VOPA-791783 format. One record per residue (C-alpha): x, y, z. Coordinates in pm, whole numbers, plus 50000, padded with zeros to 5 digits. Layout:
VOPA-791783
XYZ
...
***
This chain:
VOPA-791783
535355129448935
533825096848821
533085093048451
529765074548415
529675053848096
526135040448103
522645051948197
522395022148432
525385034948629
523925069848643
520595056248771
522365034949029
524305065149156
521115085849176
519395058549373
522255056649621
522315094349660
518575095749727
518835068049984
521715085350161
519705117450190
516665098150316
518775081750586
520225115350683
516715129850711
515615100950930
518575105451161
517975142851187
514295137851266
515045110951524
517615132451702
515275162251710
512405143551875
513715125352181
510525132552372
508515113552112
510665082452137
511525085951771
513515053651758
510185035551792
508595057951531
511155058051249
513075025951171
516805029651209
518155020850965
515465024350705
514824994150479
517364990850197
517215007749859
515965040249714
512805050549899
511745083449737
511715102449409
514325127049535
515625141549863
512855167549886
510215140449839
511875120050114
511975149450353
508255156650316
507325120350386
509725115650675
508355147150836
504755135050793
505675100750928
507505114151233
504705138351319
501865113151280
500135114051622
498945078151601
502455064851544
504015089351789
501935074452071
503625040452034
506385045952294
503885057752553
501995025352497
505145004652535
504944993652173
507724991551917
507434985651544
509454958151383
510374959851012
511184926550847
512254919950488
510164891250350
511404873850034
508854853849835
508174845449471
505574842849197
506164824248870
509894822448953
510124860248992
511774869849321
509584894149514
510574915749807
507994923450073
508344943650391
506444932650700
505634958150970
504324946651307
504224956951672
507044935951817
505544937152168
502124923152077
501184886752128
498644863051979
497294861651626
496024894051478
494334905551158
496634909850860
496624937450600
498354937150260
499454971650143
499824974849766
502025001249612
501495026149331
503475027949008
506695038149186
507045003649337
507224988949687
510315007349810
508525038749917
508585059550235
504875066350190
504115029150202
506315024250508
504535052950682
501055039250605
502085004250711
503445018551035
500165036551101
498155004551057
500654983751254
500335008851538
496684998751555
497664962251600
497504948851244
500264927751091
501074946050767
502804933350455
503904958150189
503784935249888
505864937149571
504204936149230
507404943749035
510234922649172
511924954049304
514544948949574
516234982849571
513825010249463
514245006449087
510535014249059
511335051149092
512925048448748
510225049748479
512355028648247
512065000348499
508515006448624
506645013748301
507074979148144
506074963248474
502914984148497
502004977548135
502454939948179
500194939248485
497604960548306
497624938247998
497494905648193
495134908848486
495624872248574
499294880648634
498264909148864
495894886249050
498634859949082
500964885349243
498234895049488
497394859149569
501074851949637
501234881049881
498054870050056
499424834850101
502644848450253
500764870850496
498244844150594
501024819250665
502714841950919
502284827651268
501264861851402
498364865051156
494804852451185
494464840750826
490674842450843
490844880050907
492834896550631
492304927750420
494024945550132
494654982950092
496084998249776
496955030949607
496695038449232
497885006249062
497534989749402
493945001849425
493114982849108
494964952449245
492984950549571
489664954349389
490704926749148
491574904349441
488154910549593
486214905049271
488114873049194
487054858449527
490194864449731
490064852650091
489844887450243
487264905150455
487854940150320
489494959250036
490264996450032
491285015449719
492795050449741
492715068949408
492865034749246
492445028148876
488795018648822
487434994748561
485734960848536
487594928748603
487744908848275
485034882548247
487494853948203
488914860448550
485454860948700
484594828648520
487784811448634
487284820548998
485844792049209
482174798249280
482694786349634
485214813749694
482814840349571
480094827149799
482524826450089
483514862450015
479904873650032
479004852250332
481924866450525
480384900650491
483484913750314
483324950450228
484854973249968
485735009950005
486715031949713
488185066249794
488255085349467
489195120749370
486605138249157
489355153748944
491425122048905
492375120948533
492945083248552
489245076448611
486525087048373
482855088248468
482365058448238
485045038648422
483435046748756
480035035848627
481455003448483
483064994948816
479855001249010
477854980948762
480134950848811
480014954149189
476234953349172
476224923148944
478464904649189
476314914649484
479224930749665
478974952749972
480664984749858
480805021749929
482375049449724
483645082049870
484265108649610
486155139649719
485425172049534
488405189649379
490715160649476
493165149249209
495195117349166
497515109449455
495535131149699
496605110350003
500345116049961
501765148650102
504785145849872
502435150749575
502545187749651
505975185949483
504545169549170
504205194248884
502365169348662
498815178648568
496125159548754
498275151249058
497975169549390
497875164549764
494595172849938
494985172050318
491265172550388
490505143950148
493545125150279
492385127750640
488765118950567
489625089250345
492095075350599
489505077850875
486985059950652
489505032350585
490335027850953
486655025451037
486024999750766
488984978250871
487924979551237
484404968551148
485384942150893
488314926351077
486944928251428
488864931751756
492624930251728
493034905452010
490504879251912
487984866851656
485064887751556
***
């Protein structure tokens, strides 16, 4: 057999193996569900790169994706999801977004940025959530905070330095978010005046930062996001006009937080709320009892790490709350609010 001589080669082989299994799972699911029009539900082929922690992780997510009733109704509605790879850049770093949209829809529609967790943008969970929102008529962009074209974010040796850099330099994080928002708003299918941002974990912090810094969005939703205050220097550097516009637009924030999330202390939650109040923001916080970090992701049931777990009830309730908020904040899909 092959003799691997470097850890990089081993990681590359593991990534390819995981992707191959994910593709095999997708094909098996598609062939087993002809009555659901699975070709319109699961992209074939899947976007490039490693898309899951391991084959078991991929199988759980592909199963959840294929059985999602909202997405499964697409063929009956004559709709079909389109998955486009969107290259863009920030500070000369090549970034790799994925845009998901109903290919049969016409006219400009609200846009939603989806922001990944610490495993990076190449993630079946993110593709599933983008598909669910796109099935409702939104144009969705899975943004890239890492510069990850092939799923390297599943490797902690790649992801950890990226996460630490974005945590240490919140202006860098905001710049990545602003770059994604500009790409989404510039798409001819998007009504740039009606955009929102939805994030998980690291992405939850990112969307709240975008909102607090005066980003041109109508809503931000954080799922088990990291909570803290945006540094004062970023608030001070944000144009006052943008902040006023944010408030005048009636933009709203939704935080969906697990009560047992080890990443958020009571002090961090209080600090976040205090800053929201000082900024006069329209926010609501849903705290789910006994819910841990990652509670929205069914693959977290495979995570043996302390403080991580899937909670189907909290996942369903938080997703419904997010859908309601987006509907109210972004207005009708087919026209201005």
